[in-house]
N, C-alpha and C positions, 0 to 999 in steps of 0.2 A: 072473579069478582062480578057480582050481579049489578044490575042497573041502580038499585037502591044504594048499594055500597059506594058506587062511583059518584053518585050525587052527593052522598054524605061527605065524601072525601074532597069534593070540588072546592069548597071554601078554604080548606087547609092547603091544597095545592096552589090555589090562587094566591094565598098569603105567602107561601114559599117563593113563588115566582116573583111577586112584586117586591118583597122585602129582603130576599136573600139572593136569588139568581140574578135579577136585574142589577142590583148594586155591585155584585161581584163582576159582572160583565163590564159595567162602567169603569170600575177600578182597573180591570185588565186593559181596557181600551186606553185609558189615560196613561197607564204605566208604559205602554209600548208605542205611544205616539208623542209627537211634539209639534209645535207651531213653527213653521219655517217662513222666513221672509223671502219673497221672490221679486225679481224685476219685472218690467213690463212684458218681457217675452216668456215669463214663467220659469226662469232659471233660478234655482235656489242660491241665495247669497250667504256666504260665510260671514262671520263677524268682521273679518278684515275687508272682505269685498264690499260689505255693506257700508263700512266706514269710508272706504275709498269712493264709493258711489255717492254717498251723501256729501262728501267733500267736493267732489266734481260738480254736483248740482248746485252747491252753494257758490262755487267759484264761477259757474256759468249763469248763476241767478235763474235757475230753472226749477220747477216744481218736481220733486222726486216722484216717480210712478212705481209704487210698491204695492204688493199684495201679500196676503198671508194664506198659507194652506197647511193642512194637517198631514204629516208624513209619519210612516212607521220608523221606529228607532229602538235600538237596544241600549242607547246611551243612558237612559234613566235608570235602568237596572244596574248598569256598570257603575254609575255614580253612587249607588247605595254603599259600595265598598268603602267609600270615604268616611262613612259613619259606623264602621265596624266597632269602634271603641264604645260608641253610645249603645249599640245593640248588646254588646257583651256586658256593659255595666248594668243595663236594664235587666238582662237575664240573671245576672249575679244577685242583684238586690231582690228580685222577685223570688229567686231560689232560696235566699236566706229567709225571707218572709214566709215562704211556703213551708220550709222545714220547721221554723219556730211555731207556726200555726199547727202543724201536725203534732209536734211534741206537746203543745198545750192542749190541743183538742182531743187527742186520743184517750188519755186517761179520763178527761172530763166527760166525753161522750160515753165511755164505758160505765162511769159512775151513774150518769143519768139513766142509762138503759137498765140499770139494776135497781133503780128506785121504785117505790110504789107508784101506781098510775097517777094519783093526784099530785104527788111531788114531781113526777116527770113533767106534767103540764106546767107547773110553776117554774121549774128549771128551764124548760124550753122557752117560756115567755120571757124570762130574764135574758136568755141568749139572744132572742130575736128583738128585744126591746130597742137596742141601738139602731136596728135596721128600720125602725118606724120613723126615725128622724131623718131629716134631709142630709144627703151625703156631704154637701158643702158645709153645713152647720156642724156636723160631727168633726170634720177636718179642721174647721176654724176653731173649734173648742180646744183642740190640741195645740194650736198656735198660741192661744192665751195661756196654756199650761206650761209650754216649753220656752217661752220667750224669757229674756233676761230678767224682767221684773215679774215673771209669772209665778203661779202658786208653788210649783215644784222648787224653784230657786229660793222662794221665801221660806219654805220648809227647811231647805238646806241651810239657809242663813240663821235659823233659830238654833242650830247645833254648831254654828261657827264654820260652815263650809260654803264654798261657792263665792260668787255666782258662777255657774257653768254655762258654757256656750252650747246649748242643746238644739236650738232652732237653726234652720238653714244648714243642716248636716245630713249625711247619708243615713245616720242612725235615726234621725227624725222621720225621714222618708220611709224607712223600714217599719218603724213604729206605727206610722199612719197606715201602712199596708196591713199590718197585723191586726190593728184595731178594727179597720173597716171590713176585712175579709175573713176574720176568724169564724164568724157564724157559718160561712159557706164551707168551712172544714168540719165544723161540729155536726151540722145537720145530716150530711150523708153518712158520716160515721155512726151517728146515733141510729139512723134508719136501718143500717145493716146490722148493727149490734143487737137491736131489739129482736131481730129474726133468728139470732143464734139460739138454738134449742139448749136449754139448761141440761137436758138429759145427755147431750154430747159431752158437756163439761163434766158431769157426774160420772159418765162412763170412763173418761180419761183418768179421773181421780181413782175410780175403782180399780183401774189397771195399774195403779202405782205412780201416776204422774204427779209431781209436786206442783206448787203454784207457778213456778217459772216455766215448767214444761207445758202446763195447761195454756198459759198465755202465749208462749212462743210457738207451740205446735198445733194449737186448736183455735184460740181466739184470733190471733193475728192473721193466720192464713184465711180464715173464714171472713174476716173483715176487710180483706184486700180490695174487693169492689168498692167499698166506701172510701178506702184510702185513695184509690185511683180517681174516683169522682171528686173527692175533696181537693186533691192536688191539682186537678184540672181547673176546678172552680176558683181556686185561689191564685194559681200561677198565671192563668190567662189574663185576668183583669189587672194583676200586679205588673206584669211585664209591659202592658200597654197603657197604664195609667199616665195621666199628665196633670190632673188636678192636685193629687197628693204631692208630687214632686215640685209643683209650682208653689203651693202654699206652705209646705213644710221644708222644702229644699231651697226656697228663695230664688229659684231660677239658676242657681249655681250648680245644681246636680241635674243636668239635662238627661232625660230618659227618652226612649224611642217615641213615646206618646207625645212628648213636648216637641220633638223634631217634626213629627207629622202635623201637629197643630200649627207650627210655624209656617209650613209649606202651604197650608190651606187658608189660614187666617192671620198669619203674622206678616212681618215686614219682608221675610224671605219668600214672598208669594211665588210658589212654583207647584201648582196642583199636579203636574205630570210626575215630578219627582216625589211628591207626597204620596201619590198613588203607587209608585214603584216601591217606596219604603213600606207602605201598608201591605202590598202584595208579598214582599219578602217576609214581613212579620207574620203574616197568615201562614206562609209555608213553614216558617220556623215553629210556630205554635202547633201546627198540624203534626210536624215531626215529633215534637215533645209529647203530644197526646198519644201518638202511635206507639212511641217507646213505652209510655206509662201503661197503656192497655196491653202491650205485649208482655211486660213484666207481670201485670196482674193475671193474665191468662196462664203464664208459666207457673205462678204461685198456686193458682187454683188447680192446675194439673198435678202439682206436687201433693196437694191435699188429697185429691182423688186417688193417687197412687199409694 
């Protein structure tokens, strides 16, 4: 790399360090440290010892001499195991939303990729149109649709059904994930499918492949990079969301994002535990992405063979 290339890459590297590396280091530091209370001699006091010391000072009518210091600990990481159910529930709802997004987006992206260019632009604009609105506004709109006196229940009432309890449920949370993140599944699929050479499909048909075989043995394998990208772009924000679960789940369906938010901004203020949960979540997401990429590579190897 010459000097000019290094200078051109400097802003990007600086951005990476400031906004990615430094925050990750801070999260790791918070996750593996805690604030301990010490006596005047610097001895760390347990909760029982601290209570006894304060009681003794109160009895002797003396001012307690206490200090605080940051110490290394693994307890924050170990405490994350208490919230395994929340993590599993978050992953499960995110997986459901991701699968449904894939089922909806795949044929839609394929149809868009086979349209004329002018129609493709119109279809893509319609796909991206919801993304131009504020995220909170889009989610709030679904609150008004799903509530007991909302438009959907009113439509059911016209045919003598309902009202149904649709808001503050896991189904509402999944619906919010699908609506907000569906474009992130469509766009990478469309990007890959437009690059599939029609001559490849025609060659498969000339060799006697029927429509199902063309889709399953040609189009699907060649579109796997888009599938992998779409799964990542939908699953990652879905598993870590907290706005959707708070607004459409009513706080009764706590996800891992809600739990982290409580540790940093809520009544359960404990940034060290929040950092530990965030670190575990990042590792979990990294493993899921690694598995997805590995499956994608194996599928592409199968196509080459």
